[in-house]
N, C-alpha and C positions, 0 to 999 in steps of 0.2 A: 476302689480303683476306677470303676466306671464313672463315678462322680468326678474324679480328677481329670479323666480323659475328656469328659463332657465339658468341664469348665475350661480346660486347655483349648479344646476345639472352639468354643464360644469366644474365648479371648483372642485366639489367632485369627478367627474369622472377622472379628470386630476391628482388628489392626490392619486389615487389608485396605489399601487406599481406595477411596470411593472415586467414581468418575467425577471429573470436574463438570461444571455447567457447560463449558465450551465443548467438552467431549460428548456430552449428552446431545447438545444441539447439532453438532457435526454429524453424529450418528443418525439423527432424525432427518436432517436435511440432505444427507447423502443418498437418501432413497428417492424414488421417482416422486414428482410433485403430488400425484394422486394419493400418496401415503403420508404427506405432511400433515401436521396438526392443523385442524381447521380453526380459524380465529373466531372470536366472539365479535360480531359486527352489530352496531346499533341499527335499529329498525329504520328503514328508509335510505340507508347508505348502500350504494352499489359497490360491490367488491369483486375484484377479479384477481386470481392468483398471478403473481409475477412470473413464477416458473423459472426455468433455467435460462440464464442470459444467453442470447444467441451469439454466434460468432460474428465478428464485425464484417461489414461489407465495405470493401475499400474501392471497388471499381478500378479506375486507371491509376489511382494513387497508392496501390498496394506497395508497402515497403519491401525492399529486397531483403534477403536473409542477412546480407552483409550490413545493411542499415540497422536491422533488428539487433544483430550482434554488437554493433558499435554502440547502440543505445543502452544495451545491458552493461557493457563495459563502462560507459560514462556514468551510468547511474550509481556505480560503486566507487568511482574514481574521485578522491579528494583533491587531486591536482587542479581541478577546474574551479576551486575556490581560492580566493586571495590568500587565505592563511595556509592552504594545503591540508586542512584538517576537516573540512566539511564536504560531504558528498550528498547527493540526493537521498541516499539511503540513511543519512543521519536523521532525517525527519520522516522518512517514508519506509519504515521497517517491514520487510516481507513477512516476518512472523507476527506482526501486529496489523495485518490487513493493509499494509502500506500506509500506516499513520505512525505517530510517535506516542500515542496514548498520553499526551500531556494536555493540560488546559491551555498553556501557551508554549509554543515551540521555542527551542533555543537555536541560535544561529552563530554567526561569526563572532569570535572572541567571547563566546558564551553569553551573548546578548539575548535578552528575552524578547520574543516577538510579541505582536499584538493579537495573534490568533493561533489556533492549533493547526497542525498540518492535516489537510483533508486527504482522504485516500486517493491514490493514483490508479486504482483498479478500474478497468473498463472505460478509460477516458476516450477511446475511439468512438464512442457513441455520444459524447458530450457536445453540446453546442455552445456552452458558455463555461468559462473557467474562473478560478478563484472563488472564494466564498460569495463575493458580490457580483460575479458574472462579468467583470470588466474586460476580460480577454475573450475574443471571439474565436480563437483557434489555439490549438496546442502549441504551435510555433510561437504565437504571440505570448502565450502564458509563460513559456520557458524564459523569456527575458526578465520577468519579474524577480524570481529568486536569485538569478545570477547577479543582477545589478543592485539589488536591495542591500544597503549598508548593514542591515540587521541580519540578513540571511547569508548568502554566500559572498557578498561584497566583492564581486568580480567584474571588472570592465569586460564588455563583450569582446574586445580585441584580444584580451588574455585568453578567453575561452577558445576563440578561433586559433590562436597560437598553439594552445595545448592540443587541440584537435589536429592541427597540421602536423605537429611533432609526432603524435601517435600514428598518423597515417604514414609519415616518412619512416618511423621505426618499424612499422609492420612490413614495409616494402624491403627494407635493408636486411 
């Protein structure tokens, strides 16, 4: 009987789902940086821990809470695409670190893009945008996905109209 209980215990314990690699890393890097795993660095290479990302410093350009809320709403709103089916979140999934985990992103009418979607996390610290750095501000970058025929395929006038209608609807 003891043997059966032991075998049953071993069997049940081995059926327990193990931690995923993501869960293991999250547990490690949720601790203070002083407790993070130390990397193996080649001799002669200077290394400094990145540490925790600091909060952005906006100065006079700090966005209002209303602007932040509008940005969140628009991020998930497919009405700002020509087809009404694509939103920013279509390529920048919150549960995938704001990427789409694809080699090549899909856009309007399921067209395949030429690159994958970069993360949109911590962009307040960026000085250049897109993979090739061609946009010099976040505002300049926003125009690219909207107007690209492969991405959202939306004329800027349509985006402005949708925004205007949302503002009017929120007032009414």
